[in-house]
PDB file of N, CA, C and O in Angstrom:
ATOM      1  N   MET A   1       3.267  17.757   0.731  1.00  0.00           N
ATOM      2  CA  MET A   1       3.968  19.241  -0.295  1.00  0.00           C
ATOM      3  C   MET A   1       2.356  19.263  -0.918  1.00  0.00           C
ATOM      4  O   MET A   1       1.755  18.252  -1.283  1.00  0.00           O
ATOM      5  N   ASP A   2       1.832  20.609  -0.946  1.00  0.00           N
ATOM      6  CA  ASP A   2       0.906  21.264  -1.145  1.00  0.00           C
ATOM      7  C   ASP A   2       1.277  22.096  -2.526  1.00  0.00           C
ATOM      8  O   ASP A   2       1.989  23.079  -2.735  1.00  0.00           O
ATOM      9  N   CYS A   3       0.439  21.221  -3.401  1.00  0.00           N
ATOM     10  CA  CYS A   3       0.739  21.952  -4.928  1.00  0.00           C
ATOM     11  C   CYS A   3      -0.569  22.655  -5.361  1.00  0.00           C
ATOM     12  O   CYS A   3      -0.879  22.563  -6.549  1.00  0.00           O
ATOM     13  N   LEU A   4      -1.182  23.186  -4.716  1.00  0.00           N
ATOM     14  CA  LEU A   4      -2.545  23.906  -4.812  1.00  0.00           C
ATOM     15  C   LEU A   4      -3.506  23.122  -5.064  1.00  0.00           C
ATOM     16  O   LEU A   4      -4.400  23.065  -4.219  1.00  0.00           O
ATOM     17  N   ASP A   5      -3.631  22.179  -6.447  1.00  0.00           N
ATOM     18  CA  ASP A   5      -4.732  21.433  -7.100  1.00  0.00           C
ATOM     19  C   ASP A   5      -4.578  19.996  -6.231  1.00  0.00           C
ATOM     20  O   ASP A   5      -5.520  19.285  -5.879  1.00  0.00           O
ATOM     21  N   VAL A   6      -2.847  19.702  -5.924  1.00  0.00           N
ATOM     22  CA  VAL A   6      -3.021  18.018  -5.321  1.00  0.00           C
ATOM     23  C   VAL A   6      -1.987  18.464  -3.844  1.00  0.00           C
ATOM     24  O   VAL A   6      -1.080  19.290  -3.749  1.00  0.00           O
ATOM     25  N   ILE A   7      -2.678  17.377  -2.660  1.00  0.00           N
ATOM     26  CA  ILE A   7      -1.675  17.762  -1.461  1.00  0.00           C
ATOM     27  C   ILE A   7      -1.112  16.081  -1.554  1.00  0.00           C
ATOM     28  O   ILE A   7      -1.764  15.053  -1.738  1.00  0.00           O
ATOM     29  N   TYR A   8       0.133  16.254  -1.377  1.00  0.00           N
ATOM     30  CA  TYR A   8       0.736  14.693  -1.223  1.00  0.00           C
ATOM     31  C   TYR A   8       1.602  14.693   0.170  1.00  0.00           C
ATOM     32  O   TYR A   8       2.341  15.537   0.676  1.00  0.00           O
ATOM     33  N   ILE A   9       1.225  13.491   0.535  1.00  0.00           N
ATOM     34  CA  ILE A   9       1.681  13.176   1.922  1.00  0.00           C
ATOM     35  C   ILE A   9       2.810  11.949   1.605  1.00  0.00           C
ATOM     36  O   ILE A   9       2.357  10.810   1.493  1.00  0.00           O
ATOM     37  N   MET A  10       4.328  12.168   1.452  1.00  0.00           N
ATOM     38  CA  MET A  10       4.960  10.925   1.132  1.00  0.00           C
ATOM     39  C   MET A  10       5.299  10.360   2.721  1.00  0.00           C
ATOM     40  O   MET A  10       5.689  11.166   3.566  1.00  0.00           O
ATOM     41  N   VAL A  11       5.166   9.293   2.966  1.00  0.00           N
ATOM     42  CA  VAL A  11       5.440   8.629   3.863  1.00  0.00           C
ATOM     43  C   VAL A  11       7.132   7.571   3.655  1.00  0.00           C
ATOM     44  O   VAL A  11       7.397   6.650   2.882  1.00  0.00           O
ATOM     45  N   GLY A  12       7.845   8.161   4.582  1.00  0.00           N
ATOM     46  CA  GLY A  12       9.255   7.411   4.201  1.00  0.00           C
ATOM     47  C   GLY A  12       9.553   6.277   5.051  1.00  0.00           C
ATOM     48  O   GLY A  12       9.175   6.273   6.223  1.00  0.00           O
ATOM     49  N   SER A  13      10.224   5.285   4.532  1.00  0.00           N
ATOM     50  CA  SER A  13      10.439   3.918   5.412  1.00  0.00           C
ATOM     51  C   SER A  13      11.032   3.879   6.546  1.00  0.00           C
ATOM     52  O   SER A  13      11.082   2.872   7.252  1.00  0.00           O
ATOM     53  N   ARG A  14      11.749   5.446   6.936  1.00  0.00           N
ATOM     54  CA  ARG A  14      11.971   5.607   8.517  1.00  0.00           C
ATOM     55  C   ARG A  14      11.131   6.157   9.283  1.00  0.00           C
ATOM     56  O   ARG A  14      11.286   6.417  10.477  1.00  0.00           O
ATOM     57  N   ALA A  15       9.854   6.428   8.363  1.00  0.00           N
ATOM     58  CA  ALA A  15       8.896   7.222   9.524  1.00  0.00           C
ATOM     59  C   ALA A  15       8.384   6.320  10.935  1.00  0.00           C
ATOM     60  O   ALA A  15       8.113   5.122  11.017  1.00  0.00           O
ATOM     61  N   ASN A  16       8.372   7.066  11.670  1.00  0.00           N
ATOM     62  CA  ASN A  16       8.083   6.598  13.496  1.00  0.00           C
ATOM     63  C   ASN A  16       7.117   5.623  13.250  1.00  0.00           C
ATOM     64  O   ASN A  16       6.228   5.846  12.428  1.00  0.00           O
ATOM     65  N   GLN A  17       7.179   4.576  13.858  1.00  0.00           N
ATOM     66  CA  GLN A  17       6.303   3.217  13.945  1.00  0.00           C
ATOM     67  C   GLN A  17       5.001   3.655  14.675  1.00  0.00           C
ATOM     68  O   GLN A  17       3.857   3.321  14.366  1.00  0.00           O
ATOM     69  N   ALA A  18       5.344   4.381  15.596  1.00  0.00           N
ATOM     70  CA  ALA A  18       4.381   4.889  16.816  1.00  0.00           C
ATOM     71  C   ALA A  18       3.155   5.605  16.160  1.00  0.00           C
ATOM     72  O   ALA A  18       1.958   5.326  16.215  1.00  0.00           O
ATOM     73  N   TYR A  19       3.942   6.798  15.408  1.00  0.00           N
ATOM     74  CA  TYR A  19       3.122   7.818  14.691  1.00  0.00           C
ATOM     75  C   TYR A  19       2.398   7.264  13.456  1.00  0.00           C
ATOM     76  O   TYR A  19       1.302   7.784  13.245  1.00  0.00           O
ATOM     77  N   LEU A  20       2.793   6.318  12.602  1.00  0.00           N
ATOM     78  CA  LEU A  20       2.138   5.586  11.833  1.00  0.00           C
ATOM     79  C   LEU A  20       1.014   4.865  12.377  1.00  0.00           C
ATOM     80  O   LEU A  20      -0.054   5.204  11.868  1.00  0.00           O
ATOM     81  N   GLN A  21       0.956   4.172  13.061  1.00  0.00           N
ATOM     82  CA  GLN A  21       0.082   3.565  13.970  1.00  0.00           C
ATOM     83  C   GLN A  21      -0.950   4.627  14.178  1.00  0.00           C
ATOM     84  O   GLN A  21      -1.971   4.396  13.530  1.00  0.00           O
ATOM     85  N   ALA A  22      -0.979   5.508  14.751  1.00  0.00           N
ATOM     86  CA  ALA A  22      -1.860   6.530  15.529  1.00  0.00           C
ATOM     87  C   ALA A  22      -2.227   7.248  14.520  1.00  0.00           C
ATOM     88  O   ALA A  22      -3.364   7.706  14.634  1.00  0.00           O
ATOM     89  N   ALA A  23      -1.582   7.554  13.420  1.00  0.00           N
ATOM     90  CA  ALA A  23      -2.092   8.756  12.520  1.00  0.00           C
ATOM     91  C   ALA A  23      -2.955   8.103  11.195  1.00  0.00           C
ATOM     92  O   ALA A  23      -3.997   8.537  10.704  1.00  0.00           O
ATOM     93  N   LEU A  24      -2.216   6.999  10.822  1.00  0.00           N
ATOM     94  CA  LEU A  24      -1.997   6.041   9.473  1.00  0.00           C
ATOM     95  C   LEU A  24      -3.224   4.711   9.702  1.00  0.00           C
ATOM     96  O   LEU A  24      -4.267   4.414   9.119  1.00  0.00           O
ATOM     97  N   GLY A  25      -2.551   4.208  10.728  1.00  0.00           N
ATOM     98  CA  GLY A  25      -3.386   2.860  11.036  1.00  0.00           C
ATOM     99  C   GLY A  25      -2.499   1.609  10.603  1.00  0.00           C
ATOM    100  O   GLY A  25      -2.808   0.419  10.679  1.00  0.00           O
ATOM    101  N   VAL A  26      -1.377   2.148  10.154  1.00  0.00           N
ATOM    102  CA  VAL A  26      -0.036   1.131   9.798  1.00  0.00           C
ATOM    103  C   VAL A  26       0.960   0.852  10.779  1.00  0.00           C
ATOM    104  O   VAL A  26       1.162   1.646  11.698  1.00  0.00           O
ATOM    105  N   ASN A  27       1.647  -0.292  10.651  1.00  0.00           N
ATOM    106  CA  ASN A  27       2.907  -0.047  11.804  1.00  0.00           C
ATOM    107  C   ASN A  27       4.174   0.086  10.796  1.00  0.00           C
ATOM    108  O   ASN A  27       5.232   0.235  11.408  1.00  0.00           O
ATOM    109  N   MET A  28       4.282   0.067   9.514  1.00  0.00           N
ATOM    110  CA  MET A  28       5.228   0.797   8.505  1.00  0.00           C
ATOM    111  C   MET A  28       4.791   0.667   7.216  1.00  0.00           C
ATOM    112  O   MET A  28       4.024  -0.153   6.711  1.00  0.00           O
ATOM    113  N   ALA A  29       5.515   1.788   6.660  1.00  0.00           N
ATOM    114  CA  ALA A  29       5.174   2.425   5.458  1.00  0.00           C
ATOM    115  C   ALA A  29       4.979   1.480   4.284  1.00  0.00           C
ATOM    116  O   ALA A  29       4.433   1.840   3.241  1.00  0.00           O
ATOM    117  N   ALA A  30       5.423   0.320   4.486  1.00  0.00           N
ATOM    118  CA  ALA A  30       5.381  -0.599   3.203  1.00  0.00           C
ATOM    119  C   ALA A  30       3.704  -1.478   3.226  1.00  0.00           C
ATOM    120  O   ALA A  30       3.134  -2.211   2.417  1.00  0.00           O
ATOM    121  N   GLU A  31       3.321  -0.895   4.704  1.00  0.00           N
ATOM    122  CA  GLU A  31       1.840  -1.423   4.825  1.00  0.00           C
ATOM    123  C   GLU A  31       0.841  -0.557   4.328  1.00  0.00           C
ATOM    124  O   GLU A  31      -0.346  -0.749   4.594  1.00  0.00           O
ATOM    125  N   LEU A  32       1.236   0.400   3.611  1.00  0.00           N
ATOM    126  CA  LEU A  32       0.229   1.169   2.987  1.00  0.00           C
ATOM    127  C   LEU A  32      -0.282   0.774   1.509  1.00  0.00           C
ATOM    128  O   LEU A  32       0.310  -0.010   0.767  1.00  0.00           O
ATOM    129  N   PRO A  33      -1.312   1.354   1.249  1.00  0.00           N
ATOM    130  CA  PRO A  33      -1.642   0.585  -0.058  1.00  0.00           C
ATOM    131  C   PRO A  33      -1.093   1.630  -0.908  1.00  0.00           C
ATOM    132  O   PRO A  33      -0.758   2.754  -0.536  1.00  0.00           O
ATOM    133  N   ALA A  34      -1.020   1.045  -2.344  1.00  0.00           N
ATOM    134  CA  ALA A  34      -0.391   1.750  -3.316  1.00  0.00           C
ATOM    135  C   ALA A  34      -0.880   3.021  -3.683  1.00  0.00           C
ATOM    136  O   ALA A  34      -0.298   4.034  -4.069  1.00  0.00           O
ATOM    137  N   GLU A  35      -1.937   2.788  -3.506  1.00  0.00           N
ATOM    138  CA  GLU A  35      -2.770   4.298  -3.992  1.00  0.00           C
ATOM    139  C   GLU A  35      -3.649   4.545  -2.692  1.00  0.00           C
ATOM    140  O   GLU A  35      -4.569   3.746  -2.515  1.00  0.00           O
ATOM    141  N   MET A  36      -3.488   5.457  -1.857  1.00  0.00           N
ATOM    142  CA  MET A  36      -4.128   6.080  -0.965  1.00  0.00           C
ATOM    143  C   MET A  36      -4.688   7.512  -0.990  1.00  0.00           C
ATOM    144  O   MET A  36      -3.867   8.427  -0.940  1.00  0.00           O
ATOM    145  N   SER A  37      -5.965   7.797  -1.060  1.00  0.00           N
ATOM    146  CA  SER A  37      -6.276   9.045  -1.305  1.00  0.00           C
ATOM    147  C   SER A  37      -7.283   9.831  -0.409  1.00  0.00           C
ATOM    148  O   SER A  37      -7.948  10.841  -0.638  1.00  0.00           O
ATOM    149  N   GLU A  38      -7.169   9.003   0.720  1.00  0.00           N
ATOM    150  CA  GLU A  38      -7.942   9.846   2.009  1.00  0.00           C
ATOM    151  C   GLU A  38      -7.431   9.214   3.414  1.00  0.00           C
ATOM    152  O   GLU A  38      -6.920   8.104   3.560  1.00  0.00           O
ATOM    153  N   LEU A  39      -7.615   9.894   4.112  1.00  0.00           N
ATOM    154  CA  LEU A  39      -6.896   9.657   5.442  1.00  0.00           C
ATOM    155  C   LEU A  39      -7.962   8.753   6.302  1.00  0.00           C
ATOM    156  O   LEU A  39      -9.188   8.816   6.212  1.00  0.00           O
ATOM    157  N   PRO A  40      -7.198   7.903   7.152  1.00  0.00           N
ATOM    158  CA  PRO A  40      -8.438   7.165   8.120  1.00  0.00           C
ATOM    159  C   PRO A  40      -9.166   7.806   9.052  1.00  0.00           C
ATOM    160  O   PRO A  40      -8.580   8.842   9.366  1.00  0.00           O
ATOM    161  N   GLU A  41     -10.239   7.657   9.675  1.00  0.00           N
ATOM    162  CA  GLU A  41     -10.682   8.378  10.962  1.00  0.00           C
ATOM    163  C   GLU A  41     -10.609   7.439  12.041  1.00  0.00           C
ATOM    164  O   GLU A  41     -11.504   6.706  12.463  1.00  0.00           O
ATOM    165  N   LEU A  42      -9.303   7.569  12.472  1.00  0.00           N
ATOM    166  CA  LEU A  42      -8.835   6.774  13.807  1.00  0.00           C
ATOM    167  C   LEU A  42      -9.224   7.867  14.877  1.00  0.00           C
ATOM    168  O   LEU A  42      -9.240   9.080  14.662  1.00  0.00           O
ATOM    169  N   GLN A  43      -9.512   7.288  15.971  1.00  0.00           N
ATOM    170  CA  GLN A  43      -9.949   7.956  17.177  1.00  0.00           C
ATOM    171  C   GLN A  43      -8.603   8.069  18.091  1.00  0.00           C
ATOM    172  O   GLN A  43      -8.431   7.601  19.216  1.00  0.00           O
ATOM    173  N   THR A  44      -7.591   8.913  17.195  1.00  0.00           N
ATOM    174  CA  THR A  44      -6.374   9.133  18.274  1.00  0.00           C
ATOM    175  C   THR A  44      -6.173  10.352  17.900  1.00  0.00           C
ATOM    176  O   THR A  44      -6.702  10.821  16.893  1.00  0.00           O
ATOM    177  N   ASP A  45      -5.229  11.133  18.819  1.00  0.00           N
ATOM    178  CA  ASP A  45      -4.879  12.622  18.437  1.00  0.00           C
ATOM    179  C   ASP A  45      -4.073  12.985  17.518  1.00  0.00           C
ATOM    180  O   ASP A  45      -4.054  14.151  17.123  1.00  0.00           O
ATOM    181  N   GLU A  46      -3.433  12.230  17.126  1.00  0.00           N
ATOM    182  CA  GLU A  46      -2.583  12.305  15.867  1.00  0.00           C
ATOM    183  C   GLU A  46      -3.174  12.056  14.500  1.00  0.00           C
ATOM    184  O   GLU A  46      -2.709  12.488  13.445  1.00  0.00           O
ATOM    185  N   SER A  47      -4.506  11.131  14.674  1.00  0.00           N
ATOM    186  CA  SER A  47      -5.108  11.054  13.353  1.00  0.00           C
ATOM    187  C   SER A  47      -6.214  12.349  13.178  1.00  0.00           C
ATOM    188  O   SER A  47      -6.789  12.619  12.124  1.00  0.00           O
ATOM    189  N   ARG A  48      -6.364  13.071  14.452  1.00  0.00           N
ATOM    190  CA  ARG A  48      -7.111  14.284  14.474  1.00  0.00           C
ATOM    191  C   ARG A  48      -6.440  15.204  14.025  1.00  0.00           C
ATOM    192  O   ARG A  48      -7.043  15.850  13.168  1.00  0.00           O
ATOM    193  N   ARG A  49      -5.234  15.607  14.290  1.00  0.00           N
ATOM    194  CA  ARG A  49      -4.234  16.238  13.865  1.00  0.00           C
ATOM    195  C   ARG A  49      -4.200  16.606  12.479  1.00  0.00           C
ATOM    196  O   ARG A  49      -4.396  17.664  11.881  1.00  0.00           O
ATOM    197  N   LEU A  50      -3.840  15.218  12.072  1.00  0.00           N
ATOM    198  CA  LEU A  50      -3.564  15.186  10.689  1.00  0.00           C
ATOM    199  C   LEU A  50      -4.562  15.850   9.836  1.00  0.00           C
ATOM    200  O   LEU A  50      -4.328  16.810   9.100  1.00  0.00           O
ATOM    201  N   ARG A  51      -5.841  15.185  10.014  1.00  0.00           N
ATOM    202  CA  ARG A  51      -7.249  15.622   9.350  1.00  0.00           C
ATOM    203  C   ARG A  51      -7.114  16.689   9.568  1.00  0.00           C
ATOM    204  O   ARG A  51      -6.844  17.326   8.550  1.00  0.00           O
ATOM    205  N   SER A  52      -7.189  17.513  10.828  1.00  0.00           N
ATOM    206  CA  SER A  52      -7.258  18.805  10.582  1.00  0.00           C
ATOM    207  C   SER A  52      -6.455  19.598   9.961  1.00  0.00           C
ATOM    208  O   SER A  52      -6.933  20.636   9.504  1.00  0.00           O
ATOM    209  N   PHE A  53      -5.289  19.365   9.817  1.00  0.00           N
ATOM    210  CA  PHE A  53      -4.453  20.102   8.929  1.00  0.00           C
ATOM    211  C   PHE A  53      -4.567  20.017   7.577  1.00  0.00           C
ATOM    212  O   PHE A  53      -4.134  20.905   6.844  1.00  0.00           O
ATOM    213  N   ILE A  54      -5.066  19.110   7.204  1.00  0.00           N
ATOM    214  CA  ILE A  54      -5.156  18.674   5.946  1.00  0.00           C
ATOM    215  C   ILE A  54      -6.741  19.380   5.442  1.00  0.00           C
ATOM    216  O   ILE A  54      -6.903  19.874   4.326  1.00  0.00           O
ATOM    217  N   THR A  55      -7.774  19.312   6.449  1.00  0.00           N
ATOM    218  CA  THR A  55      -8.941  20.264   6.255  1.00  0.00           C
ATOM    219  C   THR A  55      -8.611  21.907   6.253  1.00  0.00           C
ATOM    220  O   THR A  55      -9.167  22.632   5.428  1.00  0.00           O
ATOM    221  N   PHE A  56      -7.711  22.416   7.190  1.00  0.00           N
ATOM    222  CA  PHE A  56      -7.239  23.662   7.138  1.00  0.00           C
ATOM    223  C   PHE A  56      -6.695  23.996   5.764  1.00  0.00           C
ATOM    224  O   PHE A  56      -6.895  25.117   5.296  1.00  0.00           O
ATOM    225  N   LEU A  57      -6.002  23.056   5.079  1.00  0.00           N
ATOM    226  CA  LEU A  57      -5.197  23.257   3.935  1.00  0.00           C
ATOM    227  C   LEU A  57      -6.262  23.676   2.735  1.00  0.00           C
ATOM    228  O   LEU A  57      -6.164  24.635   1.970  1.00  0.00           O
ATOM    229  N   GLN A  58      -7.439  22.549   2.806  1.00  0.00           N
ATOM    230  CA  GLN A  58      -8.193  22.525   1.877  1.00  0.00           C
ATOM    231  C   GLN A  58      -9.309  23.890   1.966  1.00  0.00           C
ATOM    232  O   GLN A  58      -9.964  24.276   0.997  1.00  0.00           O
ATOM    233  N   ALA A  59      -9.353  24.437   3.186  1.00  0.00           N
ATOM    234  CA  ALA A  59      -9.945  25.695   3.606  1.00  0.00           C
ATOM    235  C   ALA A  59      -9.322  26.790   2.831  1.00  0.00           C
ATOM    236  O   ALA A  59     -10.113  27.585   2.323  1.00  0.00           O
ATOM    237  N   THR A  60      -8.202  26.965   2.663  1.00  0.00           N
ATOM    238  CA  THR A  60      -7.735  27.954   2.171  1.00  0.00           C
ATOM    239  C   THR A  60      -7.602  28.136   0.751  1.00  0.00           C
ATOM    240  O   THR A  60      -7.034  29.128   0.295  1.00  0.00           O
ATOM    241  N   ARG A  61      -8.114  27.194  -0.004  1.00  0.00           N
ATOM    242  CA  ARG A  61      -8.501  27.561  -1.535  1.00  0.00           C
ATOM    243  C   ARG A  61     -10.094  27.320  -1.872  1.00  0.00           C
ATOM    244  O   ARG A  61     -10.781  26.526  -1.230  1.00  0.00           O
ATOM    245  N   SER A  62     -10.496  27.965  -2.763  1.00  0.00           N
ATOM    246  CA  SER A  62     -12.051  27.702  -3.444  1.00  0.00           C
ATOM    247  C   SER A  62     -12.323  26.345  -3.939  1.00  0.00           C
ATOM    248  O   SER A  62     -13.517  26.141  -4.160  1.00  0.00           O
ATOM    249  N   PHE A  63     -11.585  25.436  -4.154  1.00  0.00           N
ATOM    250  CA  PHE A  63     -11.862  23.830  -4.843  1.00  0.00           C
ATOM    251  C   PHE A  63     -11.417  22.835  -3.910  1.00  0.00           C
ATOM    252  O   PHE A  63     -10.866  23.406  -2.970  1.00  0.00           O
ATOM    253  N   CYS A  64     -11.422  21.537  -3.765  1.00  0.00           N
ATOM    254  CA  CYS A  64     -10.729  20.960  -3.013  1.00  0.00           C
ATOM    255  C   CYS A  64      -9.821  20.030  -3.961  1.00  0.00           C
ATOM    256  O   CYS A  64     -10.144  19.401  -4.968  1.00  0.00           O
ATOM    257  N   ALA A  65      -8.556  20.150  -3.299  1.00  0.00           N
ATOM    258  CA  ALA A  65      -7.475  19.640  -4.028  1.00  0.00           C
ATOM    259  C   ALA A  65      -7.713  17.846  -3.583  1.00  0.00           C
ATOM    260  O   ALA A  65      -8.531  17.317  -2.830  1.00  0.00           O
ATOM    261  N   ALA A  66      -6.761  17.349  -4.308  1.00  0.00           N
ATOM    262  CA  ALA A  66      -6.887  15.752  -4.351  1.00  0.00           C
ATOM    263  C   ALA A  66      -5.860  15.607  -3.270  1.00  0.00           C
ATOM    264  O   ALA A  66      -4.896  16.371  -3.220  1.00  0.00           O
ATOM    265  N   LEU A  67      -6.078  14.474  -2.250  1.00  0.00           N
ATOM    266  CA  LEU A  67      -5.047  14.142  -1.419  1.00  0.00           C
ATOM    267  C   LEU A  67      -4.419  12.778  -2.200  1.00  0.00           C
ATOM    268  O   LEU A  67      -5.038  11.824  -2.673  1.00  0.00           O
ATOM    269  N   HIS A  68      -3.205  12.992  -2.168  1.00  0.00           N
ATOM    270  CA  HIS A  68      -2.380  11.353  -2.464  1.00  0.00           C
ATOM    271  C   HIS A  68      -1.453  10.962  -1.323  1.00  0.00           C
ATOM    272  O   HIS A  68      -0.516  11.667  -0.949  1.00  0.00           O
ATOM    273  N   ILE A  69      -1.745   9.925  -0.860  1.00  0.00           N
ATOM    274  CA  ILE A  69      -0.794   9.745   0.132  1.00  0.00           C
ATOM    275  C   ILE A  69      -0.053   8.414  -0.387  1.00  0.00           C
ATOM    276  O   ILE A  69      -0.659   7.482  -0.915  1.00  0.00           O
ATOM    277  N   PHE A  70       1.500   8.450  -0.142  1.00  0.00           N
ATOM    278  CA  PHE A  70       2.084   7.251  -0.799  1.00  0.00           C
ATOM    279  C   PHE A  70       3.497   7.425  -0.350  1.00  0.00           C
ATOM    280  O   PHE A  70       4.017   8.489  -0.012  1.00  0.00           O
ATOM    281  N   ARG A  71       4.176   5.981  -0.396  1.00  0.00           N
ATOM    282  CA  ARG A  71       5.554   5.607   0.168  1.00  0.00           C
ATOM    283  C   ARG A  71       6.635   5.398  -0.787  1.00  0.00           C
ATOM    284  O   ARG A  71       7.760   5.096  -0.389  1.00  0.00           O
TER     285      ARG A  71
END
């Protein structure tokens, strides 16, 4: 969810395990830290695409929005 000054990424308990591992480096949503404010830089296509998408969203505004990833 993009709220202009904050970008929220909600990871649900039914998120695909393969995607979570490739994009966020965890096997299940429960493994995410309680407070996560940056994406891991993994050497996978999924990670690069997710970071690229967030970079695109950040570039559309004149300030850097805070990023919150939660489960």
